[in-house]
C-alpha positions as CSV (number, residue, x, y, z in Angstrom):
1,X,0.0,0.0,0.0
2,X,1.5,3.3,-1.0
3,X,1.7,6.4,1.1
4,X,-0.9,8.1,-1.1
5,X,-3.4,5.3,-0.5
6,X,-2.8,5.5,3.2
7,X,-3.2,9.3,3.2
8,X,-6.4,9.0,1.2
9,X,-8.0,6.4,3.5
10,X,-6.9,8.4,6.6
11,X,-8.5,11.5,5.1
12,X,-11.8,9.6,4.4
13,X,-11.9,8.1,7.9
14,X,-11.2,11.5,9.5
15,X,-13.9,13.1,7.4
16,X,-16.5,10.5,8.3
17,X,-15.6,10.7,12.0
18,X,-15.9,14.5,11.9
19,X,-19.2,14.3,10.1
20,X,-20.6,11.9,12.7
21,X,-19.3,13.9,15.7
22,X,-20.4,17.2,14.3
23,X,-23.9,16.0,13.9
24,X,-24.2,15.2,17.6
25,X,-25.1,17.6,20.3
26,X,-23.6,17.7,23.8
27,X,-26.1,15.3,25.4
28,X,-25.6,12.7,22.6
29,X,-21.9,12.9,23.0
30,X,-22.2,12.3,26.8
31,X,-24.5,9.4,26.1
32,X,-22.1,7.9,23.6
33,X,-19.2,8.4,26.1
34,X,-21.2,6.7,28.8
35,X,-22.0,3.7,26.5
36,X,-18.3,3.4,25.6
37,X,-17.3,3.4,29.3
38,X,-20.0,0.8,30.1
39,X,-18.7,-1.4,27.2
40,X,-15.1,-1.0,28.5
41,X,-16.2,-2.0,32.0
42,X,-18.1,-5.0,30.6
43,X,-15.1,-6.2,28.6
44,X,-12.8,-5.7,31.6
45,X,-15.1,-7.8,33.8
46,X,-15.2,-10.5,31.1
47,X,-11.4,-10.6,31.1
48,X,-11.1,-10.9,34.8
49,X,-13.9,-13.5,35.0
50,X,-12.0,-15.5,32.4
51,X,-8.8,-15.4,34.5
52,X,-10.8,-16.4,37.6
53,X,-12.3,-19.4,35.8
54,X,-8.9,-20.5,34.4
55,X,-7.4,-20.2,37.9
56,X,-10.2,-22.2,39.5
57,X,-9.9,-24.9,36.8
58,X,-6.2,-25.3,37.6
59,X,-7.0,-25.6,41.3
60,X,-9.7,-28.3,40.6
61,X,-7.3,-30.3,38.4
62,X,-4.6,-30.2,41.1
63,X,-7.1,-31.3,43.7
64,X,-8.2,-34.2,41.5
65,X,-4.6,-35.2,40.9
66,X,-3.9,-35.2,44.7
67,X,-7.0,-37.3,45.4
68,X,-6.0,-39.8,42.7
69,X,-2.5,-40.0,44.2
70,X,-3.9,-40.6,47.7
71,X,-6.1,-43.4,46.4
72,X,-3.2,-45.0,44.7
73,X,-1.1,-44.7,47.8
74,X,-3.8,-46.4,49.8
75,X,-4.1,-49.2,47.3
76,X,-0.3,-49.8,47.5
77,X,-0.4,-50.0,51.3
78,X,-2.8,-53.0,51.1
């Protein structure tokens, strides 16, 4: 992609964004900002929930492995 193509696409994107934002009044901008903040909070929550689930899964796998090892040790004693 040439520099001219990049400049053209950037100009079109900036023009579209300016047209959209210029058509909004203050209340609409605040509403849009609130929606973006809510979306960011939701995505952050999803990320940390995913990490929690992953961590709990590892703990469960470790507990199962320990239980199997204890059972095997008990079988070997008899």
